MIDOSE-1310 file (N, C-alpha, C; in nm, 2 decimals, decimal comma, always signed):
residues 122
xxxx	+0,59/-1,28/+2,24/+0,72/-1,26/+2,21/+0,77/-1,13/+2,28; +0,86/-1,14/+2,36/+0,91/-1,03/+2,44/+1,00/-0,94/+2,35; +0,98/-0,81/+2,36/+1,05/-0,72/+2,27/+1,20/-0,73/+2,28; +1,25/-0,75/+2,39/+1,40/-0,76/+2,40/+1,45/-0,88/+2,32
xxxx	+1,37/-0,98/+2,29/+1,42/-1,09/+2,21/+1,41/-1,07/+2,06; +1,35/-0,96/+2,02/+1,34/-0,93/+1,87/+1,47/-0,91/+1,81; +1,57/-0,86/+1,88/+1,70/-0,84/+1,82/+1,79/-0,96/+1,82; +1,75/-1,07/+1,89/+1,83/-1,19/+1,90/+1,81/-1,29/+1,79
xxxx	+1,72/-1,26/+1,70/+1,69/-1,36/+1,59/+1,63/-1,29/+1,47; +1,61/-1,36/+1,36/+1,54/-1,31/+1,25/+1,39/-1,34/+1,27; +1,31/-1,24/+1,28/+1,17/-1,26/+1,31/+1,09/-1,29/+1,18; +1,00/-1,38/+1,19/+0,91/-1,42/+1,08/+0,77/-1,43/+1,13
xxxx	+0,67/-1,43/+1,04/+0,53/-1,45/+1,08/+0,51/-1,59/+1,14; +0,45/-1,59/+1,26/+0,43/-1,72/+1,32/+0,32/-1,80/+1,25; +0,21/-1,73/+1,21/+0,10/-1,78/+1,14/+0,06/-1,69/+1,03; +0,11/-1,71/+0,90/+0,08/-1,62/+0,79/-0,06/-1,59/+0,76
xxxx	-0,15/-1,68/+0,81/-0,30/-1,66/+0,79/-0,36/-1,58/+0,90; -0,28/-1,55/+1,01/-0,34/-1,47/+1,12/-0,22/-1,39/+1,18; -0,19/-1,28/+1,10/-0,08/-1,19/+1,14/-0,12/-1,10/+1,25; -0,02/-1,08/+1,34/-0,04/-0,98/+1,45/-0,01/-0,84/+1,39
xxxx	-0,05/-0,73/+1,46/-0,02/-0,60/+1,41/+0,13/-0,57/+1,40; +0,20/-0,63/+1,49/+0,35/-0,61/+1,49/+0,40/-0,68/+1,36; +0,36/-0,79/+1,33/+0,40/-0,86/+1,21/+0,36/-0,79/+1,08; +0,24/-0,74/+1,08/+0,19/-0,66/+0,96/+0,27/-0,54/+0,94
xxxx	+0,32/-0,47/+1,04/+0,40/-0,35/+1,03/+0,54/-0,38/+0,98; +0,59/-0,49/+1,02/+0,73/-0,52/+1,00/+0,77/-0,62/+0,89; +0,68/-0,70/+0,84/+0,72/-0,79/+0,73/+0,75/-0,72/+0,60; +0,87/-0,75/+0,54/+0,90/-0,69/+0,41/+0,84/-0,78/+0,30
xxxx	+0,72/-0,73/+0,26/+0,64/-0,81/+0,16/+0,71/-0,80/+0,02; +0,72/-0,91/-0,04/+0,78/-0,92/-0,18/+0,67/-0,93/-0,28; +0,67/-0,84/-0,38/+0,58/-0,85/-0,49/+0,66/-0,87/-0,62; +0,64/-0,98/-0,69/+0,70/-1,01/-0,82/+0,63/-1,13/-0,88
xxxx	+0,66/-1,16/-1,01/+0,60/-1,28/-1,07/+0,63/-1,41/-0,99; +0,54/-1,50/-0,99/+0,57/-1,63/-0,93/+0,66/-1,72/-1,02; +0,65/-1,69/-1,16/+0,73/-1,77/-1,25/+0,80/-1,66/-1,34; +0,93/-1,69/-1,37/+1,00/-1,60/-1,46/+1,08/-1,68/-1,56
xxxx	+1,13/-1,62/-1,67/+1,21/-1,69/-1,77/+1,35/-1,68/-1,73; +1,42/-1,79/-1,75/+1,56/-1,80/-1,72/+1,64/-1,69/-1,78; +1,72/-1,62/-1,69/+1,81/-1,51/-1,73/+1,74/-1,38/-1,77; +1,61/-1,37/-1,77/+1,55/-1,25/-1,81/+1,52/-1,16/-1,69
xxxx	+1,54/-1,03/-1,71/+1,52/-0,94/-1,60/+1,37/-0,93/-1,56; +1,35/-0,91/-1,43/+1,21/-0,89/-1,38/+1,22/-0,80/-1,26; +1,11/-0,73/-1,23/+1,11/-0,64/-1,11/+1,07/-0,71/-0,98; +1,13/-0,68/-0,87/+1,09/-0,72/-0,74/+1,07/-0,60/-0,66
xxxx	+0,95/-0,58/-0,60/+0,93/-0,47/-0,51/+0,91/-0,53/-0,37; +0,98/-0,47/-0,27/+0,98/-0,50/-0,13/+0,92/-0,38/-0,06; +0,82/-0,41/+0,02/+0,75/-0,30/+0,09/+0,74/-0,34/+0,24; +0,79/-0,26/+0,33/+0,76/-0,28/+0,47/+0,65/-0,19/+0,51
xxxx	+0,55/-0,24/+0,58/+0,43/-0,16/+0,61/+0,32/-0,17/+0,51; +0,33/-0,26/+0,41/+0,23/-0,27/+0,31/+0,10/-0,32/+0,38; +0,11/-0,41/+0,48/-0,01/-0,46/+0,54/-0,07/-0,37/+0,65; +0,02/-0,30/+0,71/-0,02/-0,20/+0,82/+0,10/-0,10/+0,82
xxxx	+0,07/+0,03/+0,80/+0,17/+0,13/+0,79/+0,27/+0,13/+0,91; +0,40/+0,12/+0,88/+0,51/+0,13/+0,98/+0,54/+0,28/+1,00; +0,57/+0,32/+1,12/+0,62/+0,46/+1,15/+0,75/+0,49/+1,07; +0,76/+0,61/+1,03/+0,88/+0,66/+0,96/+0,92/+0,79/+1,03
xxxx	+0,96/+0,78/+1,15/+1,00/+0,90/+1,23/+1,14/+0,88/+1,28; +1,20/+0,98/+1,33/+1,34/+0,97/+1,38/+1,36/+0,87/+1,49; +1,25/+0,85/+1,57/+1,26/+0,75/+1,68/+1,22/+0,61/+1,65; +1,15/+0,59/+1,53/+1,10/+0,46/+1,49/+1,09/+0,45/+1,34
xxxx	+1,18/+0,37/+1,28/+1,19/+0,37/+1,13/+1,25/+0,24/+1,09; +1,25/+0,21/+0,96/+1,31/+0,10/+0,89/+1,45/+0,15/+0,85; +1,56/+0,08/+0,90/+1,70/+0,12/+0,87/+1,74/+0,07/+0,73; +1,71/-0,05/+0,69/+1,75/-0,10/+0,56/+1,66/-0,22/+0,52
xxxx	+1,67/-0,25/+0,39/+1,60/-0,36/+0,33/+1,70/-0,44/+0,25; +1,71/-0,57/+0,26/+1,80/-0,66/+0,19/+1,72/-0,76/+0,11; +1,78/-0,81/+0,00/+1,72/-0,92/-0,07/+1,82/-1,03/-0,10; +1,78/-1,16/-0,07/+1,86/-1,27/-0,09/+1,79/-1,37/-0,18
xxxx	+1,86/-1,46/-0,26/+1,81/-1,57/-0,32/+1,85/-1,69/-0,24; +1,76/-1,75/-0,17/+1,78/-1,86/-0,07/+1,86/-1,79/+0,04; +1,94/-1,86/+0,12/+2,01/-1,80/+0,23/+2,15/-1,76/+0,19; +2,20/-1,80/+0,07/+2,34/-1,79/+0,04/+2,37/-1,68/-0,06
xxxx	+2,28/-1,64/-0,15/+2,31/-1,55/-0,25/+2,25/-1,41/-0,22; +2,34/-1,32/-0,17/+2,31/-1,19/-0,14/+2,29/-1,11/-0,27; +2,18/-1,04/-0,29/+2,15/-0,97/-0,41/+2,17/-0,82/-0,39; +2,11/-0,76/-0,28/+2,11/-0,62/-0,27/+2,08/-0,58/-0,12
xxxx	+2,13/-0,46/-0,09/+2,09/-0,39/+0,04/+2,07/-0,24/+0,01; +1,96/-0,19/+0,06/+1,93/-0,05/+0,04/+1,91/+0,01/+0,18; +1,99/+0,11/+0,22/+1,99/+0,18/+0,34/+1,89/+0,29/+0,33; +1,81/+0,31/+0,44/+1,71/+0,41/+0,44/+1,73/+0,52/+0,54
xxxx	+1,68/+0,64/+0,52/+1,69/+0,75/+0,61/+1,55/+0,78/+0,66; +1,53/+0,79/+0,79/+1,39/+0,82/+0,85/+1,34/+0,95/+0,80; +1,21/+0,96/+0,77/+1,14/+1,07/+0,73/+1,16/+1,12/+0,59; +1,27/+1,07/+0,53/+1,31/+1,11/+0,39/+1,28/+0,99/+0,30
xxxx	+1,32/+0,87/+0,34/+1,30/+0,75/+0,26/+1,17/+0,68/+0,30; +1,11/+0,62/+0,20/+0,99/+0,53/+0,22/+1,04/+0,39/+0,23; +0,99/+0,31/+0,32/+1,04/+0,17/+0,33/+0,99/+0,08/+0,22; +1,02/+0,12/+0,09/+0,99/+0,04/-0,03/+1,10/+0,05/-0,13
xxxx	+1,14/-0,06/-0,19/+1,24/-0,06/-0,29/+1,20/-0,15/-0,41; +1,24/-0,11/-0,53/+1,21/-0,20/-0,64/+1,35/-0,22/-0,71; +1,37/-0,35/-0,73/+1,50/-0,40/-0,79/+1,47/-0,47/-0,91; +1,56/-0,47/-1,01/+1,55/-0,55/-1,13/+1,65/-0,66/-1,12
xxxx	+1,61/-0,78/-1,12/+1,70/-0,90/-1,11/+1,67/-1,00/-1,22; +1,76/-1,10/-1,23/+1,74/-1,21/-1,31/+1,79/-1,34/-1,24; +1,72/-1,45/-1,27/+1,76/-1,58/-1,20/+1,77/-1,68/-1,31; +1,86/-1,78/-1,28/+1,88/-1,89/-1,38/+1,83/-2,02/-1,33
xxxx	+1,78/-2,02/-1,20/+1,72/-2,14/-1,15/+1,62/-2,10/-1,04; +1,53/-2,20/-1,00/+1,44/-2,17/-0,89/+1,51/-2,13/-0,76; +1,44/-2,03/-0,70/+1,50/-1,98/-0,57/+1,38/-1,94/-0,48; +1,41/-1,94/-0,35/+1,32/-1,87/-0,26/+1,38/-1,73/-0,24
xxxx	+1,31/-1,63/-0,28/+1,36/-1,49/-0,26/+1,33/-1,46/-0,11; +1,42/-1,40/-0,04/+1,41/-1,37/+0,10/+1,44/-1,22/+0,11; +1,34/-1,15/+0,16/+1,36/-1,01/+0,19/+1,37/-0,99/+0,34; +1,47/-0,91/+0,38/+1,49/-0,88/+0,53/+1,49/-0,73/+0,54
xxxx	+1,43/-0,69/+0,65/+1,43/-0,54/+0,69/+1,46/-0,53/+0,83; +1,53/-0,42/+0,87/+1,56/-0,40/+1,01/+1,49/-0,27/+1,06; +1,41/-0,29/+1,16/+1,35/-0,18/+1,23/+1,44/-0,14/+1,35; +1,46/-0,01/+1,36/+1,56/+0,03/+1,47/+1,51/+0,00/+1,61
xxxx	+1,38/-0,03/+1,63/+1,33/-0,07/+1,76/+1,29/-0,22/+1,77; +1,26/-0,28/+1,66/+1,20/-0,42/+1,67/+1,28/-0,52/+1,59; +1,41/-0,49/+1,55/+1,50/-0,59/+1,49/+1,47/-0,62/+1,35; +1,52/-0,74/+1,31/+1,52/-0,79/+1,17/+1,40/-0,88/+1,15
xxxx	+1,33/-0,85/+1,03/+1,21/-0,93/+0,99/+1,24/-0,98/+0,86; +1,18/-1,10/+0,83/+1,20/-1,17/+0,70/+1,07/-1,22/+0,64; +1,06/-1,21/+0,51/+0,95/-1,26/+0,44/+1,01/-1,34/+0,32; +0,94/-1,45/+0,28/+1,00/-1,54/+0,17/+0,89/-1,56/+0,06
xxxx	+0,94/-1,57/-0,06/+0,85/-1,60/-0,17/+0,93/-1,69/-0,27; +0,87/-1,80/-0,31/+0,92/-1,90/-0,40/+0,91/-1,85/-0,54; +1,02/-1,86/-0,62/+1,01/-1,82/-0,76/+1,05/-1,94/-0,85; +0,97/-1,97/-0,94/+1,00/-2,08/-1,04/+1,06/-2,02/-1,16
xx	+1,16/-2,08/-1,21/+1,23/-2,03/-1,34/+1,20/-2,14/-1,45; +1,16/-2,09/-1,56/+1,13/-2,18/-1,67/+1,22/-2,15/-1,79
């Protein structure tokens, strides 16, 4: 994958079982329950660099983290400041039906990265 193409699309892990170092640094990993109760609040933590630390310097950092339910329901966006903010956010949300939570994060050098986790609502 040529670096100049990283900005032209949403980047995802090509093989989740065999991640490259670039993918490990940039994937916004979602941590939350796999199953939740309808309408009840639960925490979602999104961390960039959980698998391999991402730089947090003025010249290389994570600009923002977003959370969606599927592709159409925008939930939140947190903007980050290099050297001051850590690329990790915890949100409290509730769902009324099954969704694929999608976290997106933008690295100032390597573009937008996405990670997805299916959530079942009972």
